[in-house]
ZAMI-502216 format. One record per residue (C-alpha): x, y, z. Coordinates in pm, 1 decimal, decimal comma. Example, Ala and Ser with C-alpha at 12.3 -4.5 7.8 and 13.67 -1.06 7.14 Angstrom:
<atoms>
((1230,0; -450,0; 780,0))
((1367,0; -106,0; 714,0))
</atoms>
This chain:
<atoms>
((5662,4; 3026,9; -2019,6))
((5378,9; 3215,3; -1853,1))
((5586,8; 3283,9; -1542,4))
((5864,4; 3418,0; -1762,6))
((5627,7; 3651,9; -1949,5))
((5386,8; 3784,9; -1684,9))
((5631,4; 3797,1; -1393,1))
((5978,4; 3833,3; -1542,6))
((5922,9; 4039,6; -1858,3))
((5593,6; 4228,4; -1818,6))
((5582,5; 4261,2; -1436,6))
((5203,3; 4214,8; -1434,9))
((5214,0; 4004,1; -1116,6))
((5458,6; 3961,0; -833,0))
((5622,7; 3620,0; -811,7))
((5441,9; 3555,5; -480,9))
((5101,7; 3633,5; -633,4))
((5184,1; 3412,6; -930,0))
((5282,6; 3132,4; -692,2))
((4958,0; 3173,0; -499,4))
((4763,9; 3137,6; -824,0))
((4964,7; 2827,2; -919,0))
((4872,3; 2666,3; -587,8))
((4508,0; 2773,4; -615,0))
((4480,9; 2645,8; -972,5))
((4585,1; 2299,9; -860,2))
((4287,9; 2295,3; -621,1))
((4024,4; 2300,6; -897,5))
((3946,9; 2067,3; -1189,2))
((4046,8; 2155,0; -1542,4))
((4360,9; 2231,3; -1746,9))
((4609,5; 2417,3; -1527,1))
((4778,0; 2622,9; -1798,6))
((4443,8; 2748,3; -1931,4))
((4321,4; 2834,4; -1583,4))
((4643,2; 3019,9; -1502,4))
((4585,8; 3230,7; -1813,3))
((4234,2; 3305,7; -1693,1))
((4363,5; 3396,8; -1346,7))
((4609,6; 3644,8; -1497,0))
((4335,8; 3795,7; -1714,1))
((4105,6; 3827,7; -1414,1))
((4373,9; 3999,1; -1205,4))
((4453,5; 4240,8; -1487,5))
((4101,4; 4329,8; -1608,3))
((3832,2; 4154,2; -1405,5))
((3575,2; 3922,2; -1563,1))
((3619,4; 4064,5; -1916,2))
((3993,3; 4003,8; -1882,5))
((3927,0; 3646,7; -1769,5))
((3710,6; 3577,6; -2076,2))
((3948,2; 3746,7; -2322,9))
((4258,5; 3578,1; -2180,2))
((4098,0; 3233,8; -2166,7))
((3947,0; 3256,0; -2515,1))
((4271,5; 3389,7; -2663,6))
((4466,4; 3103,0; -2510,2))
((4221,5; 2834,1; -2624,3))
((4122,9; 2957,8; -2971,7))
((4452,1; 2911,8; -3164,9))
((4497,7; 2554,6; -3039,7))
((4133,2; 2471,7; -3110,4))
((4151,9; 2610,1; -3466,3))
((4475,2; 2423,8; -3540,4))
((4328,1; 2101,1; -3399,0))
((4014,4; 2150,2; -3607,8))
((4213,0; 2198,8; -3929,0))
((4423,3; 1890,8; -3855,2))
((4103,4; 1695,1; -3783,6))
((3962,1; 1798,2; -4121,0))
((4282,1; 1678,9; -4288,4))
((4265,5; 1358,1; -4085,0))
((3902,4; 1277,9; -4172,3))
((3967,6; 1348,9; -4538,9))
((4296,0; 1160,2; -4579,4))
((4290,6; 918,3; -4283,7))
((4636,1; 1003,9; -4147,9))
((4828,7; 1262,1; -3948,7))
((5132,9; 1458,7; -4067,3))
((5461,4; 1291,0; -3977,9))
((5588,9; 1492,7; -3683,1))
((5777,1; 1240,0; -3470,0))
((6115,4; 1392,8; -3555,8))
((5994,0; 1735,1; -3440,3))
((5851,2; 1589,3; -3118,2))
((6178,7; 1405,5; -3048,0))
((6354,7; 1740,9; -3042,5))
((6082,3; 1930,0; -2854,9))
((6032,9; 1688,2; -2563,6))
((6380,3; 1726,5; -2400,8))
((6351,4; 2104,0; -2437,1))
((6012,7; 2100,7; -2262,8))
((6168,8; 1914,8; -1969,4))
((6440,1; 2181,9; -1948,2))
((6178,6; 2458,5; -1952,3))
((5984,8; 2293,8; -1669,6))
((6307,5; 2248,6; -1472,8))
((6376,9; 2618,6; -1516,4))
((6032,7; 2705,7; -1381,4))
((6078,4; 2465,3; -1089,0))
((6407,6; 2636,9; -1003,5))
((6277,4; 2993,9; -1028,7))
((5945,7; 2932,7; -854,0))
((6096,7; 2690,5; -603,5))
((6346,1; 2947,3; -475,6))
((6057,4; 3181,8; -398,8))
((5824,0; 2915,0; -258,9))
((6081,8; 2744,9; -32,9))
((6064,1; 3007,6; 240,9))
((6158,9; 2770,2; 525,2))
((6310,3; 2426,1; 563,8))
((5968,8; 2294,0; 664,6))
((5824,0; 2395,7; 330,6))
((6108,7; 2215,7; 156,2))
((6025,4; 1899,3; 351,8))
((5658,1; 1929,4; 255,2))
((5741,3; 1971,2; -113,9))
((5976,6; 1672,1; -113,5))
((5722,4; 1456,5; 75,0))
((5442,5; 1536,3; -171,8))
((5672,0; 1468,6; -468,1))
((5777,1; 1135,0; -315,3))
((5412,6; 1039,0; -254,9))
((5327,2; 1114,8; -617,5))
((5623,5; 910,8; -742,8))
((5508,3; 618,7; -526,2))
((5169,2; 621,7; -697,2))
((4947,6; 822,7; -462,6))
((4683,8; 1047,4; -617,1))
((4853,1; 1375,6; -702,8))
((4542,2; 1574,4; -614,7))
((4495,2; 1417,2; -272,9))
((4870,2; 1441,3; -203,6))
((4844,0; 1812,2; -282,2))
((4552,8; 1866,6; -44,3))
((4697,9; 1665,2; 241,0))
((5030,7; 1840,8; 193,0))
((4844,0; 2168,7; 233,7))
((4655,9; 2051,1; 542,6))
((4960,8; 1905,0; 717,7))
((5168,1; 2205,8; 618,9))
((4908,4; 2449,3; 751,4))
((4914,2; 2287,4; 1096,0))
((5293,0; 2239,4; 1101,5))
((5380,8; 2588,0; 978,8))
((5157,8; 2772,0; 1222,4))
((5279,9; 2561,0; 1513,3))
((5232,9; 2681,7; 1867,0))
((5197,6; 3044,7; 1765,5))
((4878,0; 2967,1; 1580,7))
((4688,7; 2786,7; 1853,6))
((4587,7; 3116,4; 2016,5))
((4371,5; 3186,6; 1712,6))
((4149,3; 2882,8; 1766,5))
((3856,5; 3023,9; 1574,7))
((4076,4; 3092,6; 1271,8))
((4220,9; 2743,0; 1296,7))
((3877,4; 2581,2; 1317,0))
((3751,4; 2780,5; 1019,4))
((4058,1; 2697,1; 811,4))
((4045,4; 2325,4; 894,9))
((3674,6; 2306,0; 814,8))
((3734,6; 2477,6; 481,5))
((4025,5; 2250,7; 391,2))
((3842,8; 1934,8; 498,2))
((3542,3; 2045,0; 293,7))
((3770,7; 2098,8; -6,1))
((3930,9; 1755,1; 38,9))
((3589,2; 1589,6; 74,2))
((3465,1; 1767,4; -236,5))
((3769,0; 1670,3; -440,0))
((3748,4; 1309,7; -320,5))
((3385,0; 1298,9; -430,3))
((3477,0; 1445,9; -769,3))
((3757,1; 1191,7; -818,5))
((3522,2; 906,5; -727,0))
((3261,2; 1041,8; -965,3))
((3517,1; 1069,4; -1242,0))
((3643,8; 714,7; -1184,1))
((3292,2; 581,0; -1235,0))
((3197,0; 815,3; -1519,4))
((3175,6; 544,0; -1783,7))
((2921,6; 350,7; -1577,5))
((2722,1; 665,0; -1506,8))
((2689,5; 734,7; -1877,1))
((2648,5; 375,6; -1992,2))
((2281,1; 355,3; -1899,3))
((2185,0; 650,8; -2116,3))
((2417,1; 598,0; -2410,8))
((2549,9; 240,7; -2422,9))
((2298,9; 155,0; -2692,7))
((2404,2; 450,7; -2908,4))
((2550,9; 367,6; -3246,9))
((2690,5; 596,4; -3510,1))
((2702,1; 974,7; -3459,5))
((2566,6; 1083,5; -3118,6))
((2328,0; 1378,4; -3068,3))
((2521,8; 1704,2; -3032,5))
((2354,8; 1770,9; -2697,6))
((2480,7; 1442,1; -2555,3))
((2828,6; 1502,9; -2694,6))
((2834,9; 1847,7; -2536,3))
((2712,7; 1718,1; -2201,0))
((2980,1; 1448,9; -2202,0))
((3262,5; 1699,1; -2251,6))
((3102,4; 1942,7; -2005,7))
((3105,7; 1663,8; -1747,9))
((3473,2; 1589,0; -1817,5))
((3569,7; 1955,3; -1783,6))
((3386,8; 1971,1; -1451,2))
((3549,1; 1671,2; -1281,8))
((3888,8; 1608,8; -1441,2))
((4202,3; 1668,3; -1237,2))
((4552,1; 1602,9; -1361,8))
((4738,7; 1617,7; -1690,0))
((4634,3; 1558,5; -2046,3))
((4733,2; 1194,7; -2003,4))
((4461,8; 1160,2; -1738,5))
((4219,6; 1309,1; -1991,1))
((4305,5; 1043,4; -2248,0))
((4265,5; 760,9; -1997,1))
((3923,7; 904,3; -1914,0))
((3822,9; 932,4; -2281,1))
((3939,1; 579,3; -2356,2))
((3696,2; 439,8; -2100,5))
((3406,0; 655,3; -2220,6))
((3433,5; 730,8; -2591,1))
((3601,4; 407,0; -2698,7))
((3477,1; 136,7; -2461,7))
((3139,1; 262,3; -2343,0))
((3002,8; 460,9; -2635,8))
((3202,6; 331,3; -2930,1))
((3210,0; 682,7; -3079,9))
((3586,8; 653,1; -3144,4))
((3819,7; 369,1; -3232,6))
((4133,6; 301,9; -3030,5))
((4347,4; 425,0; -3320,8))
((4151,0; 748,3; -3347,1))
((4208,8; 811,9; -2976,5))
((4583,2; 745,7; -3016,9))
((4587,4; 994,8; -3303,9))
((4400,7; 1245,6; -3084,7))
((4677,5; 1206,2; -2823,3))
((4936,0; 1283,7; -3091,0))
((4745,7; 1596,8; -3195,2))
((4729,0; 1711,7; -2833,3))
((5104,2; 1672,8; -2803,9))
((5227,7; 1843,7; -3119,1))
((4984,9; 2136,7; -3136,4))
((5053,6; 2451,5; -2931,1))
((4824,1; 2543,6; -2644,3))
((4638,6; 2326,6; -2392,0))
((4630,8; 1949,9; -2441,9))
((4256,1; 1967,8; -2376,4))
((4220,7; 2112,0; -2728,7))
((4225,5; 1746,7; -2835,9))
((3853,1; 1772,8; -2761,8))
((3824,5; 1983,6; -3078,7))
((3989,0; 1708,1; -3282,5))
((3769,8; 1439,6; -3127,6))
((3451,2; 1644,0; -3170,4))
((3528,9; 1698,0; -3539,0))
((3602,0; 1329,8; -3599,5))
((3271,5; 1237,4; -3434,1))
((3039,8; 1508,3; -3571,0))
((3221,3; 1755,2; -3796,8))
((3256,4; 2125,9; -3718,9))
((2942,3; 2138,7; -3497,9))
((3088,1; 1854,3; -3291,3))
((3426,0; 2028,1; -3272,0))
((3269,4; 2351,0; -3145,2))
((3040,6; 2193,1; -2887,8))
((3312,3; 1958,6; -2754,4))
((3555,3; 2251,9; -2717,3))
((3302,1; 2473,8; -2540,9))
((3191,7; 2186,5; -2319,1))
((3535,5; 2088,5; -2191,1))
((3660,3; 2445,9; -2127,5))
((3344,2; 2617,4; -1997,2))
((3372,1; 2484,0; -1637,3))
((3721,6; 2635,5; -1605,6))
((3585,6; 2986,1; -1671,1))
((3333,1; 2936,7; -1390,6))
((3580,0; 2784,0; -1143,7))
((3840,8; 3056,7; -1199,3))
((3584,4; 3337,5; -1173,5))
((3481,2; 3198,2; -835,1))
((3833,4; 3128,2; -707,1))
((4043,5; 3428,7; -812,2))
((3882,8; 3677,9; -569,7))
((3934,4; 3432,3; -282,9))
((4312,5; 3401,3; -321,3))
((4400,1; 3745,5; -170,8))
((4158,0; 3676,1; 116,5))
((4326,4; 3341,3; 179,2))
((4661,8; 3517,9; 190,5))
((4532,9; 3763,7; 454,2))
((4427,9; 3480,5; 688,9))
((4730,8; 3348,9; 878,8))
((4602,3; 2991,3; 875,8))
((4495,3; 2995,2; 510,3))
((4819,7; 3169,4; 413,8))
((5006,4; 2875,9; 568,2))
((4780,4; 2637,3; 376,1))
((4845,7; 2829,5; 53,8))
((5223,1; 2823,5; 112,7))
((5211,6; 2447,2; 166,4))
((4994,0; 2388,7; -141,3))
((5225,6; 2606,9; -349,7))
((5543,0; 2419,9; -254,0))
((5351,3; 2094,2; -307,2))
((5265,3; 2212,2; -658,9))
((5634,0; 2279,3; -726,1))
((5708,4; 1925,5; -606,2))
((5451,1; 1788,8; -850,7))
((5610,1; 1989,2; -1132,7))
((5940,4; 1819,1; -1049,6))
((5763,8; 1481,7; -1064,1))
((5641,2; 1567,4; -1415,0))
((6005,5; 1618,3; -1517,2))
((6097,4; 1275,6; -1380,6))
((5803,5; 1105,6; -1552,2))
((5872,7; 1273,8; -1885,2))
((6242,5; 1198,1; -1853,7))
((6180,8; 824,7; -1817,6))
((6026,9; 805,0; -2165,0))
((6210,3; 1091,8; -2335,4))
((6573,4; 1076,8; -2228,7))
((6654,9; 746,4; -2395,7))
((6938,4; 860,6; -2624,1))
((7249,0; 1076,7; -2605,6))
((7087,4; 1322,1; -2847,7))
((6796,2; 1376,7; -2608,4))
((7034,8; 1431,0; -2314,9))
((7239,5; 1675,7; -2522,8))
((6930,3; 1880,3; -2610,8))
((6819,0; 1876,7; -2246,3))
((7155,6; 2005,1; -2121,9))
((7181,0; 2277,7; -2387,1))
((6822,8; 2395,6; -2327,0))
((6868,9; 2387,3; -1947,9))
((7183,1; 2601,9; -1969,3))
((7011,9; 2849,1; -2203,1))
((6704,4; 2885,3; -1982,1))
((6880,8; 2888,7; -1644,3))
((7191,5; 3090,7; -1734,2))
((7063,9; 3329,6; -2000,8))
((6684,5; 3304,8; -1960,5))
((6632,2; 3249,6; -2334,2))
((6269,4; 3282,3; -2443,2))
((6091,4; 2948,2; -2407,8))
((5917,7; 2976,3; -2746,0))
((6258,2; 3010,7; -2914,2))
((6384,0; 2706,6; -2724,1))
((6087,1; 2496,9; -2840,8))
((6135,5; 2610,2; -3201,0))
((6507,7; 2533,7; -3176,8))
((6432,9; 2188,9; -3032,9))
((6196,9; 2111,6; -3321,0))
((6460,7; 2214,3; -3577,2))
((6730,9; 2014,7; -3397,1))
((6504,6; 1707,6; -3387,1))
((6437,9; 1732,7; -3759,5))
((6807,0; 1777,5; -3841,0))
((6904,8; 1480,0; -3625,7))
((6647,8; 1263,8; -3804,3))
((6809,8; 1346,8; -4139,7))
((7155,3; 1231,4; -4028,8))
</atoms>
């Protein structure tokens, strides 16, 4: 939807610049959609634009999640929205497919890039870490794309390889740290019972926002190990309900932190959990955005960026496959997918209208 608005309709960025930002966003922890919004804001209006764009993207979802959490705490249940979700999910797959097609045509500059994208997608489907597959796809692609012509610039090659290896080492360390997060926190908080101190709650979500790669589903796996098993601040059912809220509210899935914070400690908990999980993204994007044009000017880093970008498109295709396995289980879902795909690919219908139409169609089908 963002690509459609800022590239297709408003012409704020070129498609190549947008693609570069997509690839760069996948290199840092945090929610990709939120960070892409921040990147666009930074390009348009500097640091103030970054803050305004990021806050504007996060705030509606956080407020909606907070209101739902208040309803949930008071009445002990969530609104029944499964029929709406059943109609929205196939449409979302079609929207992602449309983005893969549009961005992929621009990113697939050579047959080698196509091979890299397919290889990274295959690795992700086989169970390899998506983040490490992305980095290694970039590293291999950088060397392969430059080929013999690049070996004359040995200093540039050495600098680029050192930078990429440092990035891979840093990401590997972050992933290892994240995998052992529950044990790291257990010593200081395993004995906690009842409502935790707000400072500890904020630090926990700040830590998650600083180290978490991947989708919202990775977030929930992370929270299950920490909040449910280690701390006991949430029950398993409350976490499942938080997942549902993250799915059916607009905006980033990470806004589930608002819901969780409210359930644990009311409005103060909701605010501090939201700030904690999103704050690192503002810092990462502010540091990264100015580097992207410089990377593009370096022949070696430009090759790395091209390879990372096509790898990101491959991972987007993998998301479609993974969502399709659990979503496309009926003829109604396939029908909605086909209709939405035709509308987005042939007539470029606004994605928000498609989502709204999918929700209505899901509700109508449930009444039959």
